[in-house]
Biotite code that builds the C-alpha atoms (Angstrom):
import biotite.structure as struc

atoms = struc.array([
    struc.Atom([-13.736, 32.180, -2.978], chain_id="A", res_id=1, res_name="MET", atom_name="CA", element="C"),
    struc.Atom([-10.108, 31.196, -2.708], chain_id="A", res_id=2, res_name="GLU", atom_name="CA", element="C"),
    struc.Atom([-8.736, 28.634, -5.123], chain_id="A", res_id=3, res_name="ILE", atom_name="CA", element="C"),
    struc.Atom([-7.069, 25.723, -3.354], chain_id="A", res_id=4, res_name="ALA", atom_name="CA", element="C"),
    struc.Atom([-3.365, 25.604, -4.030], chain_id="A", res_id=5, res_name="LYS", atom_name="CA", element="C"),
    struc.Atom([-2.037, 22.399, -5.506], chain_id="A", res_id=6, res_name="THR", atom_name="CA", element="C"),
    struc.Atom([1.323, 21.425, -4.048], chain_id="A", res_id=7, res_name="PRO", atom_name="CA", element="C"),
    struc.Atom([4.027, 21.617, -6.681], chain_id="A", res_id=8, res_name="ARG", atom_name="CA", element="C"),
    struc.Atom([6.079, 18.559, -7.404], chain_id="A", res_id=9, res_name="VAL", atom_name="CA", element="C"),
    struc.Atom([9.652, 19.365, -8.352], chain_id="A", res_id=10, res_name="ASN", atom_name="CA", element="C"),
    struc.Atom([12.023, 17.250, -10.419], chain_id="A", res_id=11, res_name="THR", atom_name="CA", element="C"),
    struc.Atom([13.721, 15.780, -7.366], chain_id="A", res_id=12, res_name="LYS", atom_name="CA", element="C"),
    struc.Atom([10.377, 14.577, -5.973], chain_id="A", res_id=13, res_name="THR", atom_name="CA", element="C"),
    struc.Atom([9.422, 13.075, -9.341], chain_id="A", res_id=14, res_name="LEU", atom_name="CA", element="C"),
    struc.Atom([12.711, 11.170, -9.449], chain_id="A", res_id=15, res_name="VAL", atom_name="CA", element="C"),
    struc.Atom([12.157, 9.886, -5.897], chain_id="A", res_id=16, res_name="ILE", atom_name="CA", element="C"),
    struc.Atom([8.598, 8.816, -6.792], chain_id="A", res_id=17, res_name="ILE", atom_name="CA", element="C"),
    struc.Atom([9.982, 7.022, -9.856], chain_id="A", res_id=18, res_name="ALA", atom_name="CA", element="C"),
    struc.Atom([12.499, 5.216, -7.627], chain_id="A", res_id=19, res_name="LEU", atom_name="CA", element="C"),
    struc.Atom([9.701, 4.097, -5.306], chain_id="A", res_id=20, res_name="PHE", atom_name="CA", element="C"),
    struc.Atom([7.712, 2.879, -8.307], chain_id="A", res_id=21, res_name="ILE", atom_name="CA", element="C"),
    struc.Atom([10.782, 0.962, -9.487], chain_id="A", res_id=22, res_name="ALA", atom_name="CA", element="C"),
    struc.Atom([11.141, -0.578, -6.006], chain_id="A", res_id=23, res_name="LEU", atom_name="CA", element="C"),
    struc.Atom([7.498, -1.565, -6.173], chain_id="A", res_id=24, res_name="SER", atom_name="CA", element="C"),
    struc.Atom([8.062, -3.174, -9.563], chain_id="A", res_id=25, res_name="TYR", atom_name="CA", element="C"),
    struc.Atom([11.037, -5.100, -8.198], chain_id="A", res_id=26, res_name="GLY", atom_name="CA", element="C"),
    struc.Atom([9.007, -6.177, -5.175], chain_id="A", res_id=27, res_name="GLY", atom_name="CA", element="C"),
    struc.Atom([6.298, -7.486, -7.491], chain_id="A", res_id=28, res_name="SER", atom_name="CA", element="C"),
    struc.Atom([8.682, -10.260, -8.536], chain_id="A", res_id=29, res_name="TYR", atom_name="CA", element="C"),
    struc.Atom([9.213, -11.415, -4.960], chain_id="A", res_id=30, res_name="ILE", atom_name="CA", element="C"),
    struc.Atom([6.051, -13.467, -4.623], chain_id="A", res_id=31, res_name="LYS", atom_name="CA", element="C"),
    struc.Atom([4.742, -14.836, -1.362], chain_id="A", res_id=32, res_name="ILE", atom_name="CA", element="C"),
    struc.Atom([1.715, -16.602, -2.820], chain_id="A", res_id=33, res_name="PHE", atom_name="CA", element="C"),
    struc.Atom([0.010, -16.077, -6.188], chain_id="A", res_id=34, res_name="GLY", atom_name="CA", element="C"),
    struc.Atom([-0.398, -12.332, -6.619], chain_id="A", res_id=35, res_name="SER", atom_name="CA", element="C"),
    struc.Atom([0.644, -11.552, -3.041], chain_id="A", res_id=36, res_name="ILE", atom_name="CA", element="C"),
    struc.Atom([4.137, -10.041, -3.106], chain_id="A", res_id=37, res_name="ALA", atom_name="CA", element="C"),
    struc.Atom([6.487, -7.435, -1.674], chain_id="A", res_id=38, res_name="PHE", atom_name="CA", element="C"),
    struc.Atom([5.096, -4.731, -3.950], chain_id="A", res_id=39, res_name="ASP", atom_name="CA", element="C"),
    struc.Atom([3.406, -2.674, -1.243], chain_id="A", res_id=40, res_name="SER", atom_name="CA", element="C"),
    struc.Atom([6.283, -1.825, 1.096], chain_id="A", res_id=41, res_name="PHE", atom_name="CA", element="C"),
    struc.Atom([7.447, 1.043, -1.188], chain_id="A", res_id=42, res_name="PRO", atom_name="CA", element="C"),
    struc.Atom([3.890, 2.426, -1.118], chain_id="A", res_id=43, res_name="GLY", atom_name="CA", element="C"),
    struc.Atom([3.765, 2.247, 2.670], chain_id="A", res_id=44, res_name="PHE", atom_name="CA", element="C"),
    struc.Atom([7.213, 3.832, 2.929], chain_id="A", res_id=45, res_name="LEU", atom_name="CA", element="C"),
    struc.Atom([6.313, 6.576, 0.456], chain_id="A", res_id=46, res_name="ALA", atom_name="CA", element="C"),
    struc.Atom([3.105, 7.297, 2.390], chain_id="A", res_id=47, res_name="ALA", atom_name="CA", element="C"),
    struc.Atom([5.290, 8.015, 5.428], chain_id="A", res_id=48, res_name="LEU", atom_name="CA", element="C"),
    struc.Atom([8.102, 9.869, 3.654], chain_id="A", res_id=49, res_name="LEU", atom_name="CA", element="C"),
    struc.Atom([6.377, 11.643, 0.765], chain_id="A", res_id=50, res_name="LEU", atom_name="CA", element="C"),
    struc.Atom([2.770, 11.731, 1.911], chain_id="A", res_id=51, res_name="GLY", atom_name="CA", element="C"),
    struc.Atom([-0.390, 9.676, 1.528], chain_id="A", res_id=52, res_name="PRO", atom_name="CA", element="C"),
    struc.Atom([-1.194, 10.670, -2.059], chain_id="A", res_id=53, res_name="ILE", atom_name="CA", element="C"),
    struc.Atom([2.214, 9.677, -3.393], chain_id="A", res_id=54, res_name="HIS", atom_name="CA", element="C"),
    struc.Atom([1.998, 6.457, -1.380], chain_id="A", res_id=55, res_name="GLY", atom_name="CA", element="C"),
    struc.Atom([-1.432, 5.780, -2.894], chain_id="A", res_id=56, res_name="ALA", atom_name="CA", element="C"),
    struc.Atom([-0.128, 6.157, -6.449], chain_id="A", res_id=57, res_name="ILE", atom_name="CA", element="C"),
    struc.Atom([2.792, 3.846, -5.731], chain_id="A", res_id=58, res_name="ILE", atom_name="CA", element="C"),
    struc.Atom([0.556, 1.305, -3.948], chain_id="A", res_id=59, res_name="GLY", atom_name="CA", element="C"),
    struc.Atom([-1.899, 1.282, -6.863], chain_id="A", res_id=60, res_name="PHE", atom_name="CA", element="C"),
    struc.Atom([0.843, 0.722, -9.431], chain_id="A", res_id=61, res_name="LEU", atom_name="CA", element="C"),
    struc.Atom([2.584, -1.814, -7.216], chain_id="A", res_id=62, res_name="GLY", atom_name="CA", element="C"),
    struc.Atom([-0.396, -4.127, -7.186], chain_id="A", res_id=63, res_name="HIS", atom_name="CA", element="C"),
    struc.Atom([-0.858, -3.753, -10.934], chain_id="A", res_id=64, res_name="LEU", atom_name="CA", element="C"),
    struc.Atom([2.783, -4.778, -11.424], chain_id="A", res_id=65, res_name="PHE", atom_name="CA", element="C"),
    struc.Atom([2.264, -7.856, -9.276], chain_id="A", res_id=66, res_name="THR", atom_name="CA", element="C"),
    struc.Atom([-0.965, -8.755, -11.048], chain_id="A", res_id=67, res_name="ALA", atom_name="CA", element="C"),
    struc.Atom([0.746, -8.284, -14.407], chain_id="A", res_id=68, res_name="LEU", atom_name="CA", element="C"),
    struc.Atom([3.751, -10.427, -13.480], chain_id="A", res_id=69, res_name="THR", atom_name="CA", element="C"),
    struc.Atom([1.354, -13.076, -12.135], chain_id="A", res_id=70, res_name="SER", atom_name="CA", element="C"),
    struc.Atom([-0.841, -13.081, -15.241], chain_id="A", res_id=71, res_name="GLY", atom_name="CA", element="C"),
    struc.Atom([-3.890, -11.446, -13.590], chain_id="A", res_id=72, res_name="PHE", atom_name="CA", element="C"),
    struc.Atom([-4.965, -14.704, -11.891], chain_id="A", res_id=73, res_name="PRO", atom_name="CA", element="C"),
    struc.Atom([-8.108, -13.173, -10.355], chain_id="A", res_id=74, res_name="LEU", atom_name="CA", element="C"),
    struc.Atom([-9.206, -11.295, -13.531], chain_id="A", res_id=75, res_name="SER", atom_name="CA", element="C"),
    struc.Atom([-8.445, -7.753, -14.627], chain_id="A", res_id=76, res_name="ILE", atom_name="CA", element="C"),
    struc.Atom([-11.580, -6.223, -13.033], chain_id="A", res_id=77, res_name="PRO", atom_name="CA", element="C"),
    struc.Atom([-10.844, -7.807, -9.660], chain_id="A", res_id=78, res_name="LEU", atom_name="CA", element="C"),
    struc.Atom([-7.202, -6.769, -9.778], chain_id="A", res_id=79, res_name="HIS", atom_name="CA", element="C"),
    struc.Atom([-8.274, -3.195, -10.562], chain_id="A", res_id=80, res_name="MET", atom_name="CA", element="C"),
    struc.Atom([-10.413, -3.256, -7.404], chain_id="A", res_id=81, res_name="VAL", atom_name="CA", element="C"),
    struc.Atom([-7.472, -4.643, -5.431], chain_id="A", res_id=82, res_name="ILE", atom_name="CA", element="C"),
    struc.Atom([-5.194, -1.927, -6.846], chain_id="A", res_id=83, res_name="ALA", atom_name="CA", element="C"),
    struc.Atom([-7.767, 0.711, -5.846], chain_id="A", res_id=84, res_name="ALA", atom_name="CA", element="C"),
    struc.Atom([-7.970, -0.803, -2.358], chain_id="A", res_id=85, res_name="SER", atom_name="CA", element="C"),
    struc.Atom([-4.154, -0.609, -2.180], chain_id="A", res_id=86, res_name="MET", atom_name="CA", element="C"),
    struc.Atom([-4.385, 3.101, -2.994], chain_id="A", res_id=87, res_name="ALA", atom_name="CA", element="C"),
    struc.Atom([-7.026, 3.565, -0.299], chain_id="A", res_id=88, res_name="ILE", atom_name="CA", element="C"),
    struc.Atom([-4.854, 1.587, 2.127], chain_id="A", res_id=89, res_name="THR", atom_name="CA", element="C"),
    struc.Atom([-1.896, 3.910, 1.522], chain_id="A", res_id=90, res_name="MET", atom_name="CA", element="C"),
    struc.Atom([-4.115, 6.974, 1.936], chain_id="A", res_id=91, res_name="LEU", atom_name="CA", element="C"),
    struc.Atom([-5.535, 5.740, 5.254], chain_id="A", res_id=92, res_name="VAL", atom_name="CA", element="C"),
    struc.Atom([-2.082, 4.592, 6.423], chain_id="A", res_id=93, res_name="PHE", atom_name="CA", element="C"),
    struc.Atom([-0.447, 7.916, 5.555], chain_id="A", res_id=94, res_name="GLY", atom_name="CA", element="C"),
    struc.Atom([-3.233, 10.079, 6.964], chain_id="A", res_id=95, res_name="TYR", atom_name="CA", element="C"),
    struc.Atom([-3.308, 7.972, 10.148], chain_id="A", res_id=96, res_name="SER", atom_name="CA", element="C"),
    struc.Atom([0.361, 8.683, 10.622], chain_id="A", res_id=97, res_name="TYR", atom_name="CA", element="C"),
    struc.Atom([-0.140, 12.414, 9.989], chain_id="A", res_id=98, res_name="LYS", atom_name="CA", element="C"),
    struc.Atom([-3.092, 12.554, 12.384], chain_id="A", res_id=99, res_name="ALA", atom_name="CA", element="C"),
    struc.Atom([-1.239, 10.805, 15.200], chain_id="A", res_id=100, res_name="LEU", atom_name="CA", element="C"),
    struc.Atom([2.343, 12.058, 14.914], chain_id="A", res_id=101, res_name="ILE", atom_name="CA", element="C"),
    struc.Atom([1.895, 15.147, 17.086], chain_id="A", res_id=102, res_name="ASN", atom_name="CA", element="C"),
    struc.Atom([-0.759, 13.717, 19.406], chain_id="A", res_id=103, res_name="LYS", atom_name="CA", element="C"),
    struc.Atom([0.867, 10.591, 20.839], chain_id="A", res_id=104, res_name="VAL", atom_name="CA", element="C"),
    struc.Atom([4.417, 9.302, 21.168], chain_id="A", res_id=105, res_name="SER", atom_name="CA", element="C"),
    struc.Atom([6.279, 8.336, 18.020], chain_id="A", res_id=106, res_name="GLN", atom_name="CA", element="C"),
    struc.Atom([6.302, 4.696, 19.126], chain_id="A", res_id=107, res_name="THR", atom_name="CA", element="C"),
    struc.Atom([2.527, 4.705, 19.621], chain_id="A", res_id=108, res_name="SER", atom_name="CA", element="C"),
    struc.Atom([2.089, 6.458, 16.284], chain_id="A", res_id=109, res_name="THR", atom_name="CA", element="C"),
    struc.Atom([4.139, 3.807, 14.471], chain_id="A", res_id=110, res_name="ILE", atom_name="CA", element="C"),
    struc.Atom([2.355, 0.914, 16.212], chain_id="A", res_id=111, res_name="ILE", atom_name="CA", element="C"),
    struc.Atom([-1.151, 2.274, 15.597], chain_id="A", res_id=112, res_name="ILE", atom_name="CA", element="C"),
    struc.Atom([-0.358, 3.277, 12.020], chain_id="A", res_id=113, res_name="THR", atom_name="CA", element="C"),
    struc.Atom([1.176, -0.157, 11.396], chain_id="A", res_id=114, res_name="GLY", atom_name="CA", element="C"),
    struc.Atom([-1.940, -1.901, 12.698], chain_id="A", res_id=115, res_name="ILE", atom_name="CA", element="C"),
    struc.Atom([-4.113, 0.338, 10.519], chain_id="A", res_id=116, res_name="VAL", atom_name="CA", element="C"),
    struc.Atom([-1.989, -0.529, 7.455], chain_id="A", res_id=117, res_name="GLY", atom_name="CA", element="C"),
    struc.Atom([-2.136, -4.266, 8.140], chain_id="A", res_id=118, res_name="ILE", atom_name="CA", element="C"),
    struc.Atom([-5.891, -4.176, 8.758], chain_id="A", res_id=119, res_name="PHE", atom_name="CA", element="C"),
    struc.Atom([-6.569, -2.118, 5.617], chain_id="A", res_id=120, res_name="MET", atom_name="CA", element="C"),
    struc.Atom([-4.257, -4.163, 3.389], chain_id="A", res_id=121, res_name="ASN", atom_name="CA", element="C"),
    struc.Atom([-5.416, -7.528, 4.775], chain_id="A", res_id=122, res_name="GLY", atom_name="CA", element="C"),
    struc.Atom([-9.021, -7.973, 5.921], chain_id="A", res_id=123, res_name="PRO", atom_name="CA", element="C"),
    struc.Atom([-10.473, -4.758, 4.433], chain_id="A", res_id=124, res_name="VAL", atom_name="CA", element="C"),
    struc.Atom([-8.890, -5.260, 1.016], chain_id="A", res_id=125, res_name="SER", atom_name="CA", element="C"),
    struc.Atom([-9.970, -8.899, 1.039], chain_id="A", res_id=126, res_name="LEU", atom_name="CA", element="C"),
    struc.Atom([-13.541, -7.917, 1.950], chain_id="A", res_id=127, res_name="ALA", atom_name="CA", element="C"),
    struc.Atom([-13.659, -5.556, -1.045], chain_id="A", res_id=128, res_name="LEU", atom_name="CA", element="C"),
    struc.Atom([-12.283, -8.327, -3.259], chain_id="A", res_id=129, res_name="SER", atom_name="CA", element="C"),
    struc.Atom([-14.866, -10.805, -1.976], chain_id="A", res_id=130, res_name="ILE", atom_name="CA", element="C"),
    struc.Atom([-17.688, -8.326, -2.584], chain_id="A", res_id=131, res_name="ALA", atom_name="CA", element="C"),
    struc.Atom([-16.449, -7.658, -6.116], chain_id="A", res_id=132, res_name="THR", atom_name="CA", element="C"),
    struc.Atom([-16.004, -11.337, -6.949], chain_id="A", res_id=133, res_name="LEU", atom_name="CA", element="C"),
    struc.Atom([-19.445, -12.117, -5.504], chain_id="A", res_id=134, res_name="ALA", atom_name="CA", element="C"),
    struc.Atom([-20.884, -9.549, -7.896], chain_id="A", res_id=135, res_name="PHE", atom_name="CA", element="C"),
    struc.Atom([-18.881, -10.884, -10.865], chain_id="A", res_id=136, res_name="LEU", atom_name="CA", element="C"),
    struc.Atom([-18.970, -14.648, -10.288], chain_id="A", res_id=137, res_name="ALA", atom_name="CA", element="C"),
    struc.Atom([-21.297, -15.430, -7.403], chain_id="A", res_id=138, res_name="GLY", atom_name="CA", element="C"),
    struc.Atom([-20.928, -15.820, -3.668], chain_id="A", res_id=139, res_name="ILE", atom_name="CA", element="C"),
    struc.Atom([-19.579, -19.378, -3.819], chain_id="A", res_id=140, res_name="GLU", atom_name="CA", element="C"),
    struc.Atom([-16.577, -18.291, -5.879], chain_id="A", res_id=141, res_name="ALA", atom_name="CA", element="C"),
    struc.Atom([-16.071, -15.230, -3.725], chain_id="A", res_id=142, res_name="ALA", atom_name="CA", element="C"),
    struc.Atom([-15.995, -17.117, -0.437], chain_id="A", res_id=143, res_name="LEU", atom_name="CA", element="C"),
    struc.Atom([-13.055, -19.114, -1.743], chain_id="A", res_id=144, res_name="GLY", atom_name="CA", element="C"),
    struc.Atom([-10.966, -15.972, -1.330], chain_id="A", res_id=145, res_name="LEU", atom_name="CA", element="C"),
    struc.Atom([-11.322, -16.292, 2.447], chain_id="A", res_id=146, res_name="LEU", atom_name="CA", element="C"),
    struc.Atom([-8.579, -18.901, 2.284], chain_id="A", res_id=147, res_name="ALA", atom_name="CA", element="C"),
    struc.Atom([-6.187, -16.042, 1.465], chain_id="A", res_id=148, res_name="LEU", atom_name="CA", element="C"),
    struc.Atom([-6.859, -14.169, 4.719], chain_id="A", res_id=149, res_name="LEU", atom_name="CA", element="C"),
    struc.Atom([-4.009, -15.641, 6.811], chain_id="A", res_id=150, res_name="PRO", atom_name="CA", element="C"),
    struc.Atom([-1.331, -15.336, 4.119], chain_id="A", res_id=151, res_name="ILE", atom_name="CA", element="C"),
    struc.Atom([-2.548, -11.878, 3.051], chain_id="A", res_id=152, res_name="LEU", atom_name="CA", element="C"),
    struc.Atom([-2.486, -10.629, 6.638], chain_id="A", res_id=153, res_name="THR", atom_name="CA", element="C"),
    struc.Atom([1.010, -12.044, 7.199], chain_id="A", res_id=154, res_name="ILE", atom_name="CA", element="C"),
    struc.Atom([2.247, -10.546, 3.923], chain_id="A", res_id=155, res_name="ALA", atom_name="CA", element="C"),
    struc.Atom([0.677, -7.203, 4.866], chain_id="A", res_id=156, res_name="SER", atom_name="CA", element="C"),
    struc.Atom([2.417, -7.293, 8.230], chain_id="A", res_id=157, res_name="ALA", atom_name="CA", element="C"),
    struc.Atom([5.775, -8.043, 6.609], chain_id="A", res_id=158, res_name="ILE", atom_name="CA", element="C"),
    struc.Atom([5.354, -5.236, 4.050], chain_id="A", res_id=159, res_name="ASN", atom_name="CA", element="C"),
    struc.Atom([4.350, -2.771, 6.789], chain_id="A", res_id=160, res_name="VAL", atom_name="CA", element="C"),
    struc.Atom([7.221, -3.850, 9.068], chain_id="A", res_id=161, res_name="MET", atom_name="CA", element="C"),
    struc.Atom([9.762, -3.469, 6.254], chain_id="A", res_id=162, res_name="ILE", atom_name="CA", element="C"),
    struc.Atom([8.473, 0.022, 5.469], chain_id="A", res_id=163, res_name="SER", atom_name="CA", element="C"),
    struc.Atom([8.480, 1.106, 9.111], chain_id="A", res_id=164, res_name="ILE", atom_name="CA", element="C"),
    struc.Atom([11.978, -0.324, 9.633], chain_id="A", res_id=165, res_name="THR", atom_name="CA", element="C"),
    struc.Atom([13.253, 1.523, 6.579], chain_id="A", res_id=166, res_name="MET", atom_name="CA", element="C"),
    struc.Atom([11.476, 4.695, 7.698], chain_id="A", res_id=167, res_name="TYR", atom_name="CA", element="C"),
    struc.Atom([13.141, 4.532, 11.110], chain_id="A", res_id=168, res_name="LYS", atom_name="CA", element="C"),
    struc.Atom([16.516, 3.672, 9.566], chain_id="A", res_id=169, res_name="ALA", atom_name="CA", element="C"),
    struc.Atom([16.391, 6.666, 7.214], chain_id="A", res_id=170, res_name="LEU", atom_name="CA", element="C"),
    struc.Atom([15.787, 9.026, 10.147], chain_id="A", res_id=171, res_name="GLY", atom_name="CA", element="C"),
    struc.Atom([17.382, 12.438, 9.689], chain_id="A", res_id=172, res_name="ASN", atom_name="CA", element="C"),
    struc.Atom([19.103, 11.315, 6.490], chain_id="A", res_id=173, res_name="PHE", atom_name="CA", element="C"),
    struc.Atom([15.806, 11.611, 4.610], chain_id="A", res_id=174, res_name="TRP", atom_name="CA", element="C"),
    struc.Atom([15.414, 15.318, 5.415], chain_id="A", res_id=175, res_name="SER", atom_name="CA", element="C"),
    struc.Atom([18.767, 15.921, 3.698], chain_id="A", res_id=176, res_name="LYS", atom_name="CA", element="C"),
    struc.Atom([17.578, 14.132, 0.553], chain_id="A", res_id=177, res_name="ILE", atom_name="CA", element="C"),
    struc.Atom([14.240, 15.867, 0.073], chain_id="A", res_id=178, res_name="ILE", atom_name="CA", element="C"),
])
């Protein structure tokens, strides 16, 4: 039985990850509504540039930063679920991109991956939050979160569009950095 090789992370990659985490922290202060902020675009961008796992770590921490700077308005357990759903979102987003990049045109890949990111970060994440809150506080309290769907979907779209725009703008320059 062969032991799976773990990819090594060098110092340069660690510094870049730290910069993305810092961007996520900064984005957590740019609030759209409550604990909805510009914390996820670095996670989306990292999922494209560094890979889904790094994007997931950054997405997870990004939501925790936003929740922290907002005072955990939905409770610590619910914000932990949201942070986990952000990590899952970045994984699905990044792996969608990897799965599509050599199968369809780059434009189609970006559009499909963007839609996947918006759907995962908006309705899917909200559904997980509603299910968790229903378990913690009852269905009546949980259904109140549905009011967040439009703003969460719009915020998700903006975060995804910023990350895709930055990804396209970096182009060949990124390969010289990493």
